[in-house]
N, C-alpha and C positions, 0 to 999 in steps of 0.2 A: 419167277421169283420159288427156287425150290425149297424147298419143310426140311430142309439141314442149316437154309439161312434162316431161317427165325429165328430156328434154335442157339446159332452164334451171337444173336443179335444181345445188347445192353435195353433189359426192365426193368420199369422202373414203376409201384402199385400210384395205384391212381392217389395226387396231394388227399381225393374227396373220400381217403374209406375207415374208414374208425379206429385199424388194430386193434378193433374186438372177437377177427375171426370168421368176419360174416359175411356180405357179398364186396369180397374186392375184385382189381378189374389192372390188370401191369401193360401197360404199353411202352414199346420199344418206335427205337426211328431209324427208317434208313433210307437215301439218298430220295430214294422213289417211289417210299410209300410209311404209311407207318401201318403199325401188326398191334393187335389185341388178343391178350390171354386171362381164362379163369386164377386169379394167385392159387386159388385152392387146387390147383392143374395144370401145373406148370403144363407138363408132356401131351397134353387133351391139344383138341380143336384149337385152335387160332386162326384172327382173319384181319386181313391184308383192304385194309384202304390206298388209296392214292392222295394226293396230303390234300388236292380238293376236295373229295369225294368227305375226307377226316374233318373240315375245312368245319362246310356242309351238314353236319351234324350233330357236330358240335354245338351250330350259330343255332341252331332248330331248336338242340335239347336247354340253349342260355334260356332262350327266348317259348322256353317251356313248347311248343309246336306240340313236345311227340309225348304230352302227357305225361313227363316223366317224374315218378312220386319217391320221394328219398326217403 
């Protein structure tokens, strides 16, 4: 997937974002992957994961296996 393909995705802010201007993540879906970026830097780096990788990551976060603090 090219960088221009990532730019043309429909991005949405995480439901966990507070709306207070703090740490916000935006997510976009494509037929073959899930993309993630920092909402404060929409033209900055973007990460892309397969659906299986993203599912595994979110399951580990939900189970607190990554020790993510909110």
